[in-house]
C-alpha positions as CSV (number, residue, x, y, z in Angstrom):
1,X,-51.3,-0.7,-52.2
2,X,-47.6,0.2,-52.0
3,X,-48.2,3.7,-53.5
4,X,-50.5,4.9,-50.8
5,X,-49.6,5.6,-47.1
6,X,-52.1,6.9,-44.5
7,X,-51.0,9.4,-41.8
8,X,-53.8,9.9,-39.3
9,X,-54.2,13.1,-37.4
10,X,-54.9,13.1,-33.7
11,X,-58.3,14.8,-34.0
12,X,-60.8,12.1,-33.1
13,X,-64.4,13.1,-32.5
14,X,-68.1,12.4,-33.4
15,X,-67.7,13.9,-36.9
16,X,-64.1,12.9,-37.6
17,X,-64.4,9.3,-36.2
18,X,-60.8,8.2,-35.4
19,X,-59.3,11.3,-36.9
20,X,-58.7,12.8,-40.3
21,X,-56.7,10.5,-42.6
22,X,-54.2,12.3,-44.7
23,X,-52.8,10.3,-47.6
24,X,-49.3,10.2,-49.1
25,X,-49.1,9.1,-52.7
26,X,-45.8,7.9,-54.2
27,X,-45.2,5.4,-56.9
28,X,-42.5,2.9,-56.1
29,X,-39.1,4.5,-56.9
30,X,-40.5,8.0,-57.1
31,X,-38.3,10.7,-55.5
32,X,-41.4,12.9,-54.6
33,X,-44.9,12.5,-53.3
34,X,-48.4,13.9,-53.2
35,X,-50.3,14.7,-50.0
36,X,-54.1,14.5,-50.0
37,X,-55.9,16.5,-47.2
38,X,-53.3,17.9,-44.8
39,X,-55.9,17.8,-42.1
40,X,-56.0,20.1,-39.0
41,X,-53.4,22.7,-38.1
42,X,-51.5,20.4,-35.9
43,X,-47.7,20.9,-36.1
44,X,-46.8,17.3,-35.3
45,X,-49.1,15.9,-37.9
46,X,-47.9,18.4,-40.5
47,X,-44.3,17.8,-39.8
48,X,-44.9,14.0,-40.3
49,X,-46.4,14.8,-43.7
50,X,-43.5,17.1,-44.6
51,X,-41.0,14.4,-43.5
52,X,-42.6,12.0,-46.0
53,X,-41.5,14.3,-48.8
54,X,-40.2,15.9,-50.8
55,X,-43.8,16.9,-51.2
56,X,-44.5,17.9,-54.8
57,X,-48.2,18.6,-54.6
58,X,-51.0,18.9,-52.0
59,X,-54.6,18.1,-53.0
60,X,-57.8,18.9,-51.1
61,X,-61.0,16.9,-51.3
62,X,-63.3,19.6,-49.9
63,X,-63.5,22.8,-47.8
64,X,-64.0,21.5,-44.2
65,X,-61.4,22.6,-41.7
66,X,-60.5,19.1,-40.5
67,X,-59.2,18.7,-44.1
68,X,-57.8,22.1,-44.9
69,X,-56.8,24.0,-41.7
70,X,-53.2,22.7,-42.0
71,X,-52.9,23.5,-45.7
72,X,-51.1,26.9,-45.4
73,X,-48.6,25.6,-42.9
74,X,-47.8,22.5,-45.0
75,X,-47.3,24.8,-48.0
76,X,-44.9,26.9,-45.8
77,X,-43.0,23.7,-44.7
78,X,-42.7,22.1,-48.1
79,X,-43.2,24.8,-50.7
80,X,-45.6,22.5,-52.5
81,X,-48.6,24.1,-54.1
82,X,-52.0,23.3,-52.5
83,X,-54.8,22.8,-55.0
84,X,-58.5,22.6,-54.2
85,X,-61.7,23.2,-56.1
86,X,-62.4,26.2,-53.9
87,X,-59.8,29.0,-54.6
88,X,-60.0,30.0,-50.9
89,X,-58.2,26.8,-50.0
90,X,-55.4,27.0,-52.7
91,X,-51.9,28.1,-51.6
92,X,-49.5,28.7,-54.5
93,X,-51.5,26.5,-56.8
94,X,-54.4,26.9,-59.3
95,X,-57.9,25.6,-58.4
96,X,-58.6,22.1,-59.4
97,X,-60.8,21.5,-62.4
98,X,-63.3,18.7,-62.2
99,X,-62.3,16.0,-64.7
100,X,-58.7,17.2,-64.6
101,X,-55.8,14.6,-64.7
102,X,-52.8,15.4,-62.5
103,X,-49.4,13.7,-62.6
104,X,-47.1,14.0,-59.6
105,X,-45.1,11.7,-57.3
106,X,-45.1,9.1,-60.1
107,X,-48.9,8.6,-59.8
108,X,-51.8,9.8,-61.9
109,X,-54.7,11.4,-60.2
110,X,-58.1,12.0,-61.9
111,X,-60.3,14.6,-60.2
112,X,-63.8,13.2,-59.9
113,X,-66.6,15.7,-59.2
114,X,-68.7,14.4,-56.4
115,X,-70.7,17.3,-54.9
116,X,-73.3,16.7,-52.3
117,X,-71.5,16.5,-48.9
118,X,-70.4,20.0,-49.9
119,X,-70.6,21.8,-53.3
120,X,-66.8,21.6,-53.8
121,X,-66.4,17.9,-52.9
122,X,-64.2,15.8,-55.2
123,X,-62.8,12.3,-55.1
124,X,-59.5,11.3,-56.5
125,X,-59.0,8.2,-58.7
126,X,-55.3,7.2,-58.2
127,X,-53.3,5.0,-60.5
128,X,-49.6,4.0,-60.4
129,X,-47.6,1.7,-62.6
130,X,-48.1,-2.0,-61.5
131,X,-50.6,-1.0,-58.8
132,X,-54.4,-1.4,-58.7
133,X,-56.7,1.6,-59.0
134,X,-57.9,3.1,-55.7
135,X,-60.3,6.0,-55.0
136,X,-59.7,8.5,-52.3
137,X,-63.3,9.4,-51.3
138,X,-62.8,12.3,-48.8
139,X,-66.1,12.6,-46.9
140,X,-68.3,11.5,-49.8
141,X,-67.9,7.9,-48.6
142,X,-66.7,7.2,-45.1
143,X,-65.1,4.1,-43.6
144,X,-67.9,3.9,-40.9
145,X,-71.3,5.4,-40.7
146,X,-72.8,7.7,-43.3
147,X,-72.1,11.2,-44.6
148,X,-73.8,14.4,-43.6
149,X,-75.2,16.6,-46.3
150,X,-73.5,19.7,-44.9
151,X,-75.1,23.2,-44.8
152,X,-75.0,25.7,-46.4
153,X,-74.0,24.1,-49.7
154,X,-74.7,20.4,-49.4
155,X,-77.3,18.9,-51.7
156,X,-79.0,15.5,-51.5
157,X,-79.8,15.6,-55.2
158,X,-76.2,16.2,-56.1
159,X,-75.1,13.6,-53.6
160,X,-77.2,10.9,-55.1
161,X,-75.9,11.7,-58.5
162,X,-72.4,11.6,-57.2
163,X,-73.0,8.1,-55.7
164,X,-74.2,7.0,-59.1
165,X,-71.0,8.4,-60.7
166,X,-68.8,6.6,-58.2
167,X,-70.6,3.3,-58.6
168,X,-70.4,3.3,-62.4
169,X,-66.7,4.2,-62.2
170,X,-65.9,1.5,-59.7
171,X,-67.7,-1.2,-61.6
172,X,-66.1,-0.1,-64.9
173,X,-62.6,-0.2,-63.3
174,X,-62.9,-3.5,-61.4
175,X,-60.2,-5.7,-63.0
176,X,-62.2,-8.9,-62.6
177,X,-65.3,-10.2,-60.8
178,X,-64.4,-10.6,-57.2
179,X,-61.7,-8.0,-57.4
180,X,-63.5,-4.8,-56.5
181,X,-62.0,-1.3,-56.5
182,X,-61.3,-0.1,-52.9
183,X,-62.1,3.2,-51.4
184,X,-59.9,5.1,-49.0
185,X,-62.0,7.6,-46.9
186,X,-60.8,10.6,-45.0
187,X,-62.4,9.1,-41.8
188,X,-62.6,5.5,-40.7
189,X,-61.1,2.3,-42.2
190,X,-60.6,1.5,-45.8
191,X,-63.6,0.3,-47.9
192,X,-62.8,-3.0,-49.6
193,X,-65.6,-2.7,-52.2
194,X,-66.4,0.9,-53.1
195,X,-69.3,0.0,-55.5
196,X,-70.9,-2.2,-52.8
197,X,-70.6,0.5,-50.2
198,X,-72.1,3.1,-52.5
199,X,-75.1,0.9,-53.2
200,X,-75.6,0.6,-49.4
201,X,-75.3,4.4,-49.0
202,X,-77.9,4.9,-51.7
203,X,-80.3,2.5,-50.1
204,X,-79.8,4.2,-46.8
205,X,-80.6,7.6,-48.2
206,X,-83.8,6.4,-49.8
207,X,-84.8,4.8,-46.5
208,X,-84.2,8.1,-44.7
209,X,-86.3,9.9,-47.3
210,X,-89.1,7.5,-46.7
211,X,-88.9,8.2,-43.0
212,X,-88.9,11.9,-43.6
213,X,-92.0,11.6,-45.8
214,X,-93.7,9.5,-43.0
215,X,-92.7,12.2,-40.4
216,X,-94.2,14.9,-42.6
217,X,-97.4,12.9,-42.9
218,X,-97.6,12.4,-39.2
219,X,-97.1,16.2,-38.7
220,X,-99.7,17.0,-41.4
221,X,-97.2,18.8,-43.6
222,X,-97.2,18.2,-47.4
223,X,-93.8,16.9,-48.6
224,X,-93.5,19.9,-51.0
225,X,-94.3,22.6,-48.5
226,X,-90.7,23.6,-47.7
227,X,-88.3,24.6,-50.4
228,X,-85.9,26.2,-48.0
229,X,-86.4,29.6,-49.5
230,X,-90.1,30.7,-49.5
231,X,-90.7,29.4,-46.0
232,X,-90.1,31.7,-43.1
233,X,-86.7,30.9,-41.5
234,X,-88.1,30.4,-38.0
235,X,-90.9,28.2,-39.3
236,X,-88.4,26.1,-41.3
237,X,-86.1,25.7,-38.3
238,X,-89.1,24.5,-36.3
239,X,-90.1,22.0,-39.0
240,X,-86.5,20.7,-39.2
241,X,-86.5,20.2,-35.4
242,X,-89.8,18.4,-35.4
243,X,-88.8,16.1,-38.3
244,X,-85.4,15.4,-36.7
245,X,-87.0,14.4,-33.4
246,X,-89.2,11.9,-35.2
247,X,-86.6,10.4,-37.7
248,X,-83.5,10.6,-35.6
249,X,-85.1,9.9,-32.2
250,X,-82.3,7.6,-31.1
251,X,-79.3,9.7,-32.4
252,X,-76.5,10.5,-30.1
253,X,-76.7,14.2,-29.0
254,X,-73.1,14.7,-30.2
255,X,-74.2,14.3,-33.9
256,X,-77.7,15.9,-33.6
257,X,-76.4,18.9,-35.5
258,X,-75.4,16.7,-38.4
259,X,-78.8,15.0,-38.3
260,X,-80.5,18.4,-38.5
261,X,-78.4,19.3,-41.6
262,X,-79.4,16.1,-43.3
263,X,-83.1,16.6,-42.5
264,X,-82.9,20.1,-44.0
265,X,-81.3,18.7,-47.1
266,X,-83.9,16.0,-47.3
267,X,-86.8,18.5,-47.0
268,X,-85.3,20.6,-49.8
269,X,-84.9,17.6,-52.0
270,X,-88.5,16.6,-51.5
271,X,-89.7,20.1,-52.1
272,X,-87.8,20.3,-55.4
273,X,-89.1,16.9,-56.4
274,X,-92.7,18.2,-55.7
275,X,-92.0,21.3,-57.9
276,X,-90.9,19.1,-60.8
277,X,-94.0,16.9,-60.4
278,X,-96.1,20.0,-60.6
279,X,-94.5,20.8,-63.9
280,X,-91.9,23.5,-63.0
281,X,-88.7,22.2,-64.5
282,X,-86.9,25.4,-63.4
283,X,-86.8,24.0,-59.9
284,X,-84.5,21.2,-60.9
């Protein structure tokens, strides 16, 4: 993929894996480029991105600081507008519209709505003349491990729908059998077959849901008892802790907070499903 270059930030950790991967997009022969996810506010990293320029445009996959903290500084270094779904993370540019097509750096970028990890999460479908399609997946699909459904705005229902959307797109865009569309995540190595990884993610989510249901049964709590709103906050926190202890008993303490967030999202998903089953479509 001669039109995509990765510049990895030096911010490794339990949630960032080997560090945030910023991407520089430039069609062969183009005099300018696009940067996706500037990453942390690290001067050396941002200077490396600016040096890849001239930078025509900066795009953001979602709101988390390991993707956005360097945005204002990169805007100052390059003058390039920074565009994100969330206006809070735009600098000199308009908010991205889901479904929008952007042209810059000689490449075409389609904005694919993929909420779930966060409400503002998007992926970018990138095309350049003579080059295969590739999807920049942000944190929606990682190069290693699985994605947390992040509080306060993550949604498992939205995330599963986003996985469906990505799979359908990747299958439709595959140029031939055995030539899958790759994914480039913001953390971890490239994904050779995005559709296959999405199917594995979906299966994993349903396995976790089954484990959460089993944990609720063991605790004597109905699956629809917690909608995240009508339950007392302290009681809900205690339930999340108890379910997390059962479902994620072997999780490393460094990612226990992420596990708790995912359990909270799973409980809300199950509660909303129970509401629908009881005939209350307004809970969808």
